[in-house]
C-alpha positions in Angstrom: -14.9 -4.7 6.3 -15.9 -2.8 3.2 -13.2 -0.1 2.5 -12.9 2.6 0.8 -11.3 2.1 -2.8 -11.1 1.1 -5.8 -9.1 -2.3 -6.3 -6.7 -3.8 -3.8 -4.0 -3.6 -6.1 -4.0 0.1 -6.9 -4.9 1.0 -3.3 -1.1 2.6 -2.5 -0.7 4.4 -6.4 -3.9 5.9 -6.3 -3.7 6.9 -2.2 -0.1 7.9 -3.2 -1.8 10.2 -6.0 -4.4 11.9 -3.8 -1.8 12.7 -1.3 0.0 14.8 -3.7 -2.9 16.1 -4.8 -4.2 17.3 -1.7 -0.6 18.9 -1.1 1.3 20.4 -3.8 4.3 20.7 -0.9 4.7 16.7 -1.9 5.4 15.2 -5.0 6.4 12.3 -7.0 10.6 11.2 -7.4 10.9 8.2 -10.2 9.9 5.9 -12.7 8.2 3.9 -9.5 6.4 6.7 -8.4 7.0 4.9 -5.0 9.0 7.9 -3.9 7.2 11.1 -1.7 9.4 14.0 -1.6 9.5 18.4 -1.4 7.8 20.0 -4.4 10.6 22.7 -3.3 13.9 22.5 -5.1 17.1 20.7 -3.4 18.7 22.6 -0.2 22.7 22.3 -1.9 24.4 22.0 1.0 22.2 20.9 3.0 22.2 17.0 4.7 19.8 15.7 3.6 16.8 13.1 5.3 15.6 9.8 3.7 13.5 7.2 5.2 10.8 4.3 4.1 8.7 2.0 4.3 5.5 0.0 4.2 2.1 1.8 3.7 -0.8 1.5 5.6 0.6 4.2 8.5 0.1 7.0 7.3 1.4 9.9 8.2 4.3 7.7 8.9 6.4 6.9 7.0 5.7 9.6 3.4 3.2 11.9 6.2 6.7 13.3 7.4 7.9 15.0 4.4 8.4 18.5 5.2 10.7 21.5 5.7 12.8 20.5 9.0 11.8 16.8 8.5 12.3 14.5 5.7 13.6 15.4 2.5 13.0 12.4 0.5 10.6 8.6 1.5 10.4 5.6 -0.2 6.5 3.7 -0.3 6.4 -0.1 -0.6 3.3 -1.8 -0.7 0.8 -2.3 2.2 2.9 -3.8 5.2 6.1 -4.4 2.9 9.0 -2.1 2.6 10.1 -0.4 -0.1 12.1 -1.8 -3.0 15.9 -1.2 -3.9 15.4 0.9 -6.4 12.9 3.7 -4.3 15.5 3.3 -1.7 18.3 4.6 -4.4 16.0 7.6 -5.8 15.4 8.5 -2.3 18.9 9.2 -1.3 19.6 10.4 -4.3 16.7 13.0 -4.4 17.9 13.6 -0.7 21.1 14.5 -1.4 22.3 18.3 -1.6 25.8 17.2 -1.6 26.6 17.3 2.1 25.5 13.3 2.1 22.0 11.4 3.2 21.1 10.6 6.2 19.2 7.0 6.0 16.4 7.1 9.1 14.1 3.9 8.9 12.5 1.7 11.3 14.6 -1.5 12.1 12.9 -4.2 9.7 14.5 -7.1 7.9 13.2 -6.2 4.5 13.8 -2.3 4.9 17.6 -2.7 6.2 18.7 -4.6 3.5 17.1 -2.4 0.5 18.8 0.3 2.2 21.8 -0.8 3.1 22.0 -1.8 -1.4 20.3 1.3 -1.7 23.0 2.9 0.3 26.5 1.4 -1.2 25.1 2.1 -5.1 24.6 5.7 -4.0 28.0 5.1 -2.8 28.9 4.1 -6.5 27.8 7.5 -7.4 30.0 9.4 -4.0 26.8 10.2 -2.3 28.0 9.6 1.5 25.0 7.8 3.2 25.1 6.9 7.7 21.6 5.0 8.6 19.8 5.2 12.0 17.6 2.6 13.5 14.7 3.1 15.3 14.4 0.9 17.5 12.0 2.0 20.0 9.2 -0.7 20.6 10.1 -2.3 24.5 8.3 -5.4 23.9 9.5 -6.4 20.7 12.8 -7.4 22.8 14.3 -7.3 25.7 16.2 -4.7 26.9 19.4 -7.0 26.2 19.1 -7.6 22.9 17.5 -3.9 22.4 19.3 -3.4 18.8 16.7 -6.0 18.0 13.8 -3.9 18.6 11.1 -2.5 16.1 10.7 0.7 15.4 7.5 2.6 15.6 6.4 5.5 16.9 9.0 6.5 18.8 11.0 8.0 15.3 8.9 10.4 14.8 11.0 11.9 17.5 14.3 11.2 15.7 13.0 12.3 12.6 11.9 15.7 14.1 15.5 16.0 16.1 17.6 14.9 12.4 15.8 17.3 10.9 16.2 20.5 13.0 19.3 20.0 12.9 19.7 19.4 9.4 17.7 22.5 8.6 20.5 24.4 10.8 23.1 22.8 8.3 24.7 20.8 10.7 27.2 18.2 9.3 26.4 14.4 8.1 28.7 12.9 11.1 26.7 15.7 13.7 22.7 14.9 12.2 23.8 11.1 12.8 25.1 11.6 16.0 22.0 13.4 16.5 19.1 11.3 15.1 21.1 8.0 17.1 20.8 10.0 20.8 17.0 10.8 19.8 16.1 7.0 19.1 18.6 6.3 21.9 16.4 7.8 24.3 13.4 6.9 23.2 10.8 4.2 24.4 7.6 3.1 23.1 5.2 0.0 23.6 1.3 -0.6 22.5 -1.5 -2.2 22.9 -4.6 -2.8 20.1 -8.0 -3.5 21.3 -8.5 -5.1 17.8 -6.8 -5.7 14.9 -6.8 -4.3 11.4 -7.4 -6.1 7.9 -5.0 -5.0 4.5 -6.6 -4.3 1.6 -7.4 -7.4 -0.5 -7.3 -9.9 2.8 -10.1 -12.1 4.0 -8.1 -12.6 7.3 -6.7 -10.2 10.1 -3.4 -11.2 11.1 -4.3 -12.0 14.5 -7.1 -11.5 16.5 -8.1 -9.9 20.1 -10.9 -10.9 21.9 -13.5 -8.7 23.5 -13.3 -7.5 26.5 -9.5 -7.7 26.5 -6.1 -6.2 25.8 -3.2 -7.3 23.3 0.0 -5.8 24.6 2.8 -5.7 22.0 1.7 -6.0 18.3 3.6 -4.3 15.8 2.5 -2.4 13.2 2.4 -4.9 10.8 -0.2 -7.3 11.8 2.2 -8.5 14.2 0.3 -10.5 16.5 0.6 -9.1 20.4 3.0 -10.6 23.4 0.5 -10.7 26.0 -3.0 -10.7 27.3 -5.4 -10.0 29.8 -8.8 -8.3 30.6 -9.7 -4.8 29.8 -10.0 -3.0 33.3 -9.5 0.7 33.4 -7.8 3.4 31.3 -6.1 4.4 34.1 -5.1 0.8 34.5 -3.5 1.3 30.9 -1.4 4.5 31.5 0.1 3.0 34.2 1.0 -0.7 33.0 2.8 1.4 30.2 4.7 4.0 31.8 5.6 1.5 34.3 7.5 -0.7 31.8 8.5 2.8 30.3 10.0 3.7 33.1 11.4 0.6 33.9 14.3 1.2 31.0 15.3 4.6 31.9 18.9 4.9 32.0 20.5 6.3 34.6 21.6 9.7 34.0 18.8 11.2 31.7 17.3 14.2 32.7 13.6 14.4 34.4 12.1 16.1 31.1 10.5 13.6 28.3 8.6 14.3 25.3 5.7 12.2 25.4 3.4 11.0 22.0 0.3 9.6 22.8 -0.6 7.8 19.1 -4.1 6.4 18.3 -3.6 3.1 16.1 -6.0 4.2 14.0 -9.3 3.7 15.3 -8.7 5.0 18.4 -10.8 8.3 18.5 -9.3 11.8 20.3 -11.6 11.6 22.8 -10.2 8.0 24.2 -6.5 9.5 23.4 -7.1 12.5 25.9 -8.3 9.6 28.4 -4.9 7.7 28.3 -2.9 11.2 28.1 -4.9 12.3 31.5 -3.9 8.8 33.5 -0.4 9.1 31.8 0.6 12.5 32.6 -0.6 12.3 36.3 2.1 9.7 37.0 4.4 11.0 34.8 4.3 14.1 37.6 4.1 12.1 40.5 6.8 10.9 39.5 8.6 13.7 38.9 8.8 14.5 35.8 8.2 17.9 33.6 7.0 17.5 29.8 8.9 19.3 27.2 6.8 18.6 24.3 3.1 16.8 24.5 1.6 15.2 21.0 -1.9 13.2 21.4 -3.3 12.2 18.0 -2.9 9.8 15.2 1.2 10.3 14.4 2.3 6.5 13.6 -1.4 4.0 12.3 -1.2 0.7 11.4 -4.8 1.3 9.6 -8.1 0.7 11.3 -6.5 -0.8 14.1 -8.2 -0.3 17.3 -5.2 0.8 19.7 -2.6 3.1 20.7 0.8 3.5 22.1 2.9 5.8 24.3 6.4 7.4 23.2 8.5 8.3 25.9 11.8 10.7 24.5 14.0 11.5 27.6 15.2 15.1 26.3 18.0 16.6 27.1 18.9 20.0 26.3 19.9 19.8 22.5 16.9 17.4 22.0 14.4 19.9 23.7 15.3 22.7 21.2 15.4 20.8 18.6 11.9 19.2 18.9 11.0 23.1 19.5 12.6 24.1 16.0 10.5 25.1 12.7 9.1 22.5 10.6 5.9 21.4 8.5 4.5 18.9 6.9 0.8 18.2 6.1 0.6 16.3 9.3 2.7 18.3 11.9 3.7 21.9 11.9 5.8 23.8 14.9 6.7 27.6 14.7 
């Protein structure tokens, strides 16, 4: 597969440079030039929100740096976690004196490096808290939910925590809200074709023509079960059934829904999938408080999609609707 690049070793750095040139609201921070932050002056007294992860998922992670969302984001190589130094830079850049929430996906390298960076930030009198995205229902059973990966549903936590921080809430409140968004969000995805990271000769897994690979990871992890492709409506039913099986008793009948392209699947196909998912939700008595359809969390040119549901309450619904602005998502 031919990629639009110069040399593979410069792929991330040149792409990030282009991102910042195209969007002046973003800038580099730190000697490694692997932290993207807001260009505007830091808001003193506001809780900061830092994130980070491997490259190759735009708009996730660094594409959501902006007002009402992230303050800074550390960027690793393609599908690799950021360094401790970059994680520390993102925490320090985000801090406005009220502490920083580290909101990251539940991946070993990301978690370890942010833990070390948070300890170093503490030595510099920066208070931190950490919330891990764990929305991927296919990556672990319900009794091991803390071991699940963070995938597209992390976006709901970004938005809710970012809105709370922008409203002036303190670190403990912002942390509570982020954790609530994580606890109320479930995601499942499927692949129709894998991606090929730059500089590699083979894909991490294969998908036979005419089949669906369920439960794959956004870093190229292979799926957990496979079946022949039948129809978009059948996919929607299988996904909604799986997500609804974990609805916690007492949750409201309002949901925010994200139908997400993993990179190559176009809007036309996403809307067909969304049509089926919406019909199923309506038949089961659910009302949509927010609808998002598009490539919000990708895995390079992987073909496929994911569906995320956040079972919102009044607090989360208000925060999801609050104003926010970044290069890839804007609400007003």
